[in-house]
Steps between C-alpha positions, in 0.01 A plus 500: 500500500481769234661839549309813405610649170518860635746418779717798600813290541623211292472153650814370673763374261385715207738775391398865492483630144815683394320831430335502841832420669684767299229755579523429872881527490480833317240638740697374802821650362332833433358510854841415646667772292234751603547405867877537465462839332264621774743378770790672322303821465397491865864464614624804308491867587678472834763754591841377599550548873689816582782512751601138437815421309357187339244236579664162533206263441171688487371668186368856538139378511581236765679761709190724475275216619723417798518870593120540476436185705752610766335841526166333576625226732685728738274804461318421826831501685585853391519712811658840541873470440483144365655462155300400194579179313652716226737665750603160635545359148268200518482451121879528475535237776267264311701552181823411682339209687378340177855489361589213735169317460486175303387571140181292532395687813589833342278412204217429745546846654493655151177314417350619828593861422341467155188356661480783754553763230283361221244246620424563867344842431265341245389252766409795722306673223763745370617533141823685575818336616588497871753784483238729342237443772436737790625401846155376618461298178846347546406411858187327371704295250754398766225408746338283232833320446547450873149354538494305171339158499802374306792381712758606240378861498496521879850350510614746231362789703685375811825465301468853367418630848806320640727664242354843577527455878859374477585801287328748728583383851868437431559875532578628851269799446203260507595318822302739720173391333553154647639622832830339405814667629723344239743210507690449823868479425757490777823693476779236468657636820179426694477132397575237760718203401 
């Protein structure tokens, strides 16, 4: 059986010409460098968090993403007299929590934060990063993550939500939202042997 002369790809077992291979490597390398430069550019320009001595694990941009996500996830729970996630220190809790996390899992959290900041808004039709979106736009991005058809994105959303909720509801000022009176601890004198 004869092969057509104008075939787009070489037949199996025939090497790609050196110039074509070199050209594809150069184009691929240029695209990778451009993508890296865009990612670097999009993770600059964040202010260092004020009122914190030093971040232990999170970079300033990661801290900003966690803070923005926390503000949206517990916004519905804000009632009169209930503290904000900033007042409770949710982002600071996440920073401290990640210190003890296995490095591979910590890297996964970092990738998730990069996804939320850089890529998830694009999937919802926004060109700006997550931390630059308005509150309703951020809600839309988070809802899209929660309802994603991809298991990994839904699981990532749940992991991020778990970190935020652990950071928020650990504070006794938030117990009243849940109708929780706080931990029951007996005075040592009241314990029975």
